[in-house]
BARO-496088 format. One record per residue: residue number from 1; chain; x, z negated, y negated of N, C-alpha, C in turn. Coordinates in nm, 3 decimals, padded with zeros to 5 digits. Each point is the difference from the previous one (the first is absolute). Example, Ala and Ser with C-alpha at 12.3 -4.5 7.8 and 13.67 -1.06 7.14 Angstrom:
# BARO-496088
   seq   mol       npx       npz       npy      capx      capz      capy       cpx       cpz       cpy
     1     A    01.319   -00.780    00.569   -00.089    00.000   -00.119    00.090    00.000   -00.120
     2     A   -00.035    00.072   -00.105    00.082   -00.006   -00.119   -00.077   -00.073   -00.109
# end
This chain:
# BARO-496088
   seq   mol       npx       npz       npy      capx      capz      capy       cpx       cpz       cpy
     1     A    09.323   -08.260   -06.712   -00.042   -00.066   -00.129   -00.088   -00.110    00.033
     2     A    00.002   -00.119   -00.057   -00.077   -00.127    00.025   -00.135    00.013   -00.063
     3     A   -00.088   -00.063    00.055   -00.146   -00.007   -00.056    00.029   -00.084   -00.142
     4     A   -00.087    00.014   -00.081   -00.002   -00.090   -00.112   -00.071   -00.143    00.018
     5     A    00.050   -00.086   -00.019   -00.048   -00.146    00.045   -00.110   -00.013   -00.091
     6     A   -00.108   -00.084    00.067   -00.115   -00.045   -00.076    00.037   -00.169   -00.002
     7     A   -00.009   -00.033   -00.144    00.015   -00.145   -00.016   -00.102   -00.069   -00.073
     8     A   -00.064   -00.102    00.040   -00.099   -00.069   -00.037    00.052   -00.102   -00.124
     9     A   -00.054    00.040   -00.125    00.076   -00.063   -00.110   -00.082   -00.124   -00.052
    10     A   -00.105   -00.025    00.080   -00.090   -00.126   -00.038    00.076   -00.128    00.030
    11     A    00.088   -00.009    00.093    00.076   -00.112    00.017    00.098   -00.042   -00.119
    12     A    00.060    00.119   -00.037    00.075   -00.015   -00.131   -00.079   -00.078   -00.126
    13     A   -00.105    00.053   -00.007   -00.085   -00.031   -00.120   -00.057   -00.144    00.032
    14     A   -00.067   -00.013    00.102   -00.070   -00.123    00.033    00.064   -00.106    00.095
    15     A    00.113    00.034    00.051    00.044   -00.077    00.114    00.083   -00.115   -00.064
    16     A    00.093   -00.062    00.113    00.104   -00.095   -00.046    00.120    00.082   -00.056
    17     A    00.071   -00.099   -00.042    00.152    00.076   -00.060    00.069    00.062    00.132
    18     A   -00.006   -00.053    00.121    00.049    00.053    00.105   -00.074    00.140    00.041
    19     A   -00.124   -00.014    00.001   -00.067    00.140    00.014    00.042    00.110   -00.100
    20     A    00.031   -00.045   -00.145    00.029    00.089   -00.091    00.137    00.068    00.036
    21     A    00.091   -00.103    00.052    00.133    00.039    00.021    00.003    00.096    00.121
    22     A   -00.077   -00.027    00.091    00.006    00.084    00.129   -00.051    00.144   -00.030
    23     A   -00.126   -00.001   -00.087   -00.036    00.132   -00.054    00.094    00.091   -00.086
    24     A    00.072   -00.097   -00.090    00.104    00.078   -00.059    00.108    00.059    00.074
    25     A    00.026   -00.073    00.104    00.117    00.045    00.096   -00.048    00.133    00.072
    26     A   -00.140   -00.005    00.033   -00.045    00.106    00.082   -00.015    00.143   -00.103
    27     A   -00.018   -00.013   -00.121   -00.007    00.086   -00.113    00.129    00.052   -00.007
    28     A    00.086   -00.085    00.001    00.168    00.047   -00.060    00.038    00.090    00.137
    29     A   -00.020   -00.068    00.121    00.043    00.067    00.127   -00.060    00.161    00.006
    30     A   -00.146    00.004   -00.022   -00.046    00.123   -00.007    00.063    00.110   -00.108
    31     A    00.011   -00.035   -00.115    00.075    00.061   -00.092    00.143    00.037    00.045
    32     A    00.067   -00.089    00.055    00.121    00.026    00.038    00.016    00.093    00.119
    33     A   -00.092   -00.013    00.098    00.008    00.064    00.121   -00.081    00.131    00.008
    34     A   -00.105    00.014   -00.071   -00.101    00.100    00.007   -00.005    00.081   -00.148
    35     A    00.008   -00.090   -00.119   -00.001    00.069   -00.117   -00.145   -00.002   -00.079
    36     A   -00.100   -00.046    00.097   -00.127   -00.015   -00.046   -00.072   -00.116    00.070
    37     A   -00.110   -00.032   -00.059   -00.089   -00.094    00.072   -00.133    00.004   -00.040
    38     A   -00.107   -00.031    00.064   -00.134   -00.026   -00.025   -00.021   -00.122   -00.014
    39     A   -00.049   -00.041   -00.128   -00.068   -00.151   -00.013   -00.142   -00.009    00.009
    40     A   -00.053   -00.066    00.094   -00.144   -00.032   -00.005   -00.030   -00.134   -00.056
    41     A   -00.131   -00.006   -00.044   -00.027   -00.130   -00.058    00.095   -00.042   -00.137
    42     A    00.026    00.108   -00.087    00.102   -00.024   -00.112   -00.071   -00.035   -00.109
    43     A   -00.142    00.009    00.000   -00.064   -00.055   -00.122   -00.043    00.100   -00.102
    44     A    00.062    00.128    00.003   -00.020    00.097   -00.099   -00.150    00.065    00.010
    45     A   -00.088    00.006   -00.091   -00.132    00.056    00.033    00.019    00.167    00.046
    46     A   -00.088    00.026    00.111    00.010    00.151    00.038    00.006    00.080   -00.097
    47     A   -00.098   -00.013   -00.113    00.013    00.094   -00.118    00.112    00.031   -00.049
    48     A    00.087   -00.116   -00.030    00.121    00.021   -00.054    00.120    00.080    00.100
    49     A   -00.023   -00.024    00.126    00.083    00.078    00.098   -00.039    00.142   -00.001
    50     A   -00.137    00.020   -00.002   -00.036    00.132    00.005    00.044    00.078   -00.125
    51     A   -00.008   -00.048   -00.129    00.054    00.041   -00.113    00.147    00.041    00.006
    52     A    00.078   -00.101    00.055    00.156    00.038   -00.001   -00.002    00.100    00.105
    53     A   -00.056    00.009    00.099    00.017    00.128    00.078   -00.035    00.124   -00.054
    54     A   -00.120   -00.005   -00.071   -00.046    00.113   -00.083    00.109    00.057   -00.092
    55     A    00.079   -00.094   -00.074    00.088    00.043   -00.096    00.129    00.033    00.049
    56     A    00.024   -00.049    00.134    00.149    00.064    00.090   -00.046    00.138    00.002
    57     A   -00.125    00.032    00.071   -00.020    00.145    00.058   -00.004    00.084   -00.117
    58     A   -00.044   -00.044   -00.117   -00.017    00.077   -00.112    00.151    00.041   -00.044
    59     A    00.089   -00.091   -00.016    00.123    00.002   -00.034    00.076    00.105    00.094
    60     A   -00.040   -00.040    00.132    00.088    00.106    00.098   -00.035    00.124   -00.011
    61     A   -00.155    00.033   -00.010   -00.043    00.150   -00.034    00.053    00.069   -00.119
    62     A    00.025   -00.079   -00.095    00.060    00.048   -00.148    00.138    00.033    00.026
    63     A    00.075   -00.068    00.092    00.160    00.005   -00.003    00.044    00.040    00.138
    64     A   -00.079    00.082    00.079    00.046    00.016    00.114    00.134    00.080    00.004
    65     A    00.006    00.063   -00.098    00.148    00.070   -00.013    00.118   -00.083   -00.013
    66     A   -00.013   -00.126   -00.037    00.099   -00.082   -00.003    00.044   -00.064    00.142
    67     A   -00.104    00.015    00.068    00.022   -00.057    00.148    00.065    00.104    00.101
    68     A   -00.002    00.122   -00.054    00.048    00.103    00.092    00.148    00.057   -00.036
    69     A    00.062   -00.081   -00.084    00.131    00.046   -00.034    00.112   -00.044    00.116
# end
């Protein structure tokens, strides 16, 4: 299994159009080849990320039976 790629999103948000295109290509390739990607410097506040993970874990705990079918 491949490692999950870590991609810096800052150049997509703040760089040139060429930087944005190159970043988009890296993201596409990561999803195509691995299925997942870690985005750093995405601009989403850490509190929002933490809350999203909390909701995911809560859902998984409540629906574990759906995952074991």
